[in-house]
C-alpha positions as CSV (number, residue, x, y, z in Angstrom):
1,M,18.7,-15.0,18.5
2,P,15.1,-14.5,17.2
3,I,14.6,-12.8,13.9
4,F,11.7,-10.5,15.1
5,T,11.7,-8.2,18.0
6,S,7.9,-8.8,18.8
7,S,5.0,-10.9,17.7
8,R,3.6,-7.6,16.2
9,E,6.5,-7.2,14.0
10,K,6.3,-10.9,13.0
11,R,2.7,-10.3,12.2
12,L,3.4,-7.0,10.2
13,W,6.2,-8.9,8.1
14,L,3.8,-11.9,7.4
15,Y,1.0,-9.3,6.3
16,A,3.6,-7.6,3.8
17,L,4.8,-11.1,2.7
18,A,1.0,-12.1,2.2
19,I,0.4,-8.8,0.1
20,A,3.7,-9.2,-1.8
21,L,2.6,-13.0,-2.7
22,A,-0.7,-11.9,-3.7
23,I,0.7,-9.4,-6.1
24,F,2.9,-11.8,-7.6
25,A,0.2,-14.6,-7.8
26,T,-1.6,-12.4,-10.3
27,L,1.3,-13.0,-12.7
28,F,0.0,-16.5,-13.1
29,V,-3.6,-15.6,-13.5
30,G,-4.7,-17.4,-16.8
31,R,-5.6,-15.4,-19.9
32,P,-9.5,-16.4,-19.8
33,L,-9.7,-15.2,-16.2
34,A,-7.8,-12.1,-17.0
35,N,-10.1,-11.3,-19.9
36,Q,-12.9,-11.9,-17.8
37,L,-11.6,-9.3,-15.2
38,R,-11.3,-6.9,-18.1
39,D,-15.1,-6.6,-18.2
40,Q,-16.3,-3.1,-17.0
41,N,-19.0,-4.4,-14.8
42,V,-16.6,-7.0,-13.0
43,Q,-14.2,-4.1,-12.6
44,A,-16.9,-1.8,-11.2
45,I,-17.8,-4.6,-8.7
46,F,-14.1,-5.0,-7.4
47,F,-13.7,-1.2,-7.3
48,S,-16.9,-0.9,-5.1
49,I,-15.6,-3.6,-2.7
50,G,-12.2,-1.9,-2.7
51,L,-13.8,1.5,-1.6
52,L,-15.9,-0.3,1.0
53,L,-12.7,-1.9,2.5
54,V,-11.0,1.4,2.5
55,G,-14.1,3.1,4.1
56,A,-14.1,0.3,6.8
57,V,-10.3,0.6,7.5
58,M,-11.0,4.4,8.1
59,L,-13.8,3.8,10.5
60,V,-11.7,1.3,12.4
61,Y,-8.5,3.8,12.3
62,G,-11.0,6.6,13.6
63,W,-12.4,4.4,16.2
64,R,-8.9,3.1,17.6
65,T,-7.0,6.3,17.4
66,K,-9.7,9.1,17.9
67,P,-8.2,11.5,15.6
68,S,-8.4,15.3,16.2
69,R,-10.4,17.6,14.1
70,M,-7.3,18.5,11.9
71,E,-6.4,14.8,11.5
72,M,-9.8,14.0,10.4
73,A,-9.7,16.8,8.0
74,L,-6.3,15.7,6.6
75,I,-7.7,12.0,6.4
76,L,-10.8,13.1,4.4
77,G,-8.8,15.4,2.2
78,F,-6.3,12.6,1.3
79,V,-9.4,10.3,0.6
80,A,-10.6,12.8,-1.7
81,V,-7.3,13.2,-3.5
82,Y,-6.8,9.4,-3.8
83,T,-10.3,9.0,-5.0
84,L,-10.1,11.7,-7.7
85,F,-6.9,10.3,-8.7
86,V,-8.2,6.7,-9.1
87,F,-11.0,7.8,-11.3
88,R,-8.5,9.0,-13.8
89,L,-6.5,6.0,-14.0
90,G,-7.4,2.9,-15.8
91,A,-8.0,-0.4,-14.2
92,P,-4.4,-1.8,-14.1
93,E,-3.0,1.4,-12.6
94,R,-5.8,1.6,-9.9
95,S,-4.5,-2.0,-8.9
96,H,-1.0,-0.8,-8.8
97,L,-1.9,2.0,-6.7
98,I,-3.8,0.1,-4.0
99,E,-1.4,-2.9,-4.1
100,Y,1.9,-0.9,-3.8
101,S,0.3,1.6,-1.3
102,V,-0.7,-1.2,1.1
103,L,2.6,-3.2,0.7
104,A,4.6,0.1,1.3
105,I,2.4,0.8,4.6
106,F,2.9,-2.7,6.2
107,I,6.7,-2.8,5.3
108,H,7.0,0.7,7.1
109,R,5.0,-0.4,10.0
110,A,7.1,-3.5,10.4
111,L,10.3,-1.4,10.3
112,M,8.9,1.2,12.8
113,E,7.9,-1.8,15.2
114,R,11.2,-3.1,14.8
115,K,12.9,0.3,15.5
116,S,10.5,1.0,18.6
117,N,11.7,-2.4,20.0
118,G,15.4,-1.1,20.2
119,K,16.8,-2.3,17.0
120,K,18.7,0.0,14.7
121,V,16.5,1.0,11.6
122,P,18.2,4.0,9.8
123,Y,15.2,5.9,8.0
124,P,12.6,3.5,8.1
125,I,10.5,5.5,5.4
126,V,13.2,5.4,3.0
127,L,13.9,1.7,3.7
128,A,10.2,1.0,3.0
129,F,10.1,2.9,-0.2
130,I,13.1,1.1,-1.5
131,A,11.9,-2.3,-0.5
132,T,8.7,-1.7,-2.2
133,C,10.3,-0.6,-5.1
134,V,12.5,-3.5,-5.5
135,L,9.3,-5.8,-5.0
136,G,7.8,-3.7,-7.9
137,I,11.0,-4.0,-10.0
138,L,10.8,-7.8,-9.4
139,D,7.2,-8.0,-10.3
140,E,7.9,-6.4,-13.6
141,S,11.1,-8.3,-14.4
142,L,9.2,-11.6,-14.0
143,Q,6.7,-10.5,-16.5
144,R,9.6,-10.3,-19.1
145,V,10.0,-14.0,-19.0
146,L,6.3,-15.1,-18.6
147,P,4.3,-15.8,-21.6
148,N,1.3,-13.5,-22.2
149,R,2.8,-10.8,-19.7
150,T,4.7,-7.7,-20.8
151,F,7.5,-5.7,-19.3
152,D,6.5,-2.1,-18.9
153,M,8.9,0.4,-17.4
154,E,5.8,2.8,-16.7
155,D,4.5,0.0,-14.3
156,I,7.8,0.2,-12.2
157,Y,7.6,4.0,-12.1
158,F,3.9,3.8,-11.0
159,N,4.7,1.1,-8.4
160,G,7.3,3.5,-7.0
161,M,5.1,6.6,-7.1
162,S,2.3,4.5,-5.4
163,A,4.4,3.6,-2.6
164,G,5.9,7.1,-2.3
165,M,2.5,8.6,-2.1
166,A,1.3,6.2,0.6
167,L,4.5,6.8,2.7
168,M,4.1,10.7,2.3
169,V,0.6,10.5,3.4
170,K,1.5,8.4,6.4
171,A,4.3,10.8,7.4
172,I,2.0,13.8,7.0
173,L,-0.5,12.0,9.3
174,T,2.0,11.1,11.8
175,W,3.4,14.8,11.8
176,A,-0.2,16.0,12.2
177,R,-1.0,13.6,15.0
178,K,2.1,14.7,17.2
179,R,1.6,18.4,16.2
180,F,-2.2,18.8,16.9
181,R,-2.3,16.3,19.9
182,S,0.4,18.0,21.6
183,N,-1.4,21.3,21.3
184,S,-4.8,20.0,22.7
């Protein structure tokens, strides 16, 4: 009996795994490299690259889905809120926001693909939130035993908040798509 219901589901789980592994790989970044990454100019470069990637994703999303005007207004509104939120955060929180938002979305998409292929998946959005939070707790718990790392309960909350924000935005955009596409 196959584990995955489709090649798409398998691909989505592999993407989620790759993101989780990338998050955990940062636990082992050496102190000299970590200090180099704290430089404001280096952070600005990475943040700019991140913004360009987000813009590219939005363009591809818009091209593929042809969103309605209302959907575009919501998307731009959420981008504005996320952008203002990001500017209020320090560098570590920015990375958590991006990492755990993306992870939550891929887990949710994999669960939705599984559900759409006939498997029983109760409350995919809740399961995605829980799975992402568990990975965030594991991430922080590992930091308790690693040298030069610090366990921080606030990071656990922030990881969960990041996952929750991303899943809420996805749920609102899905609702808007159904609501405003059926009226046009």
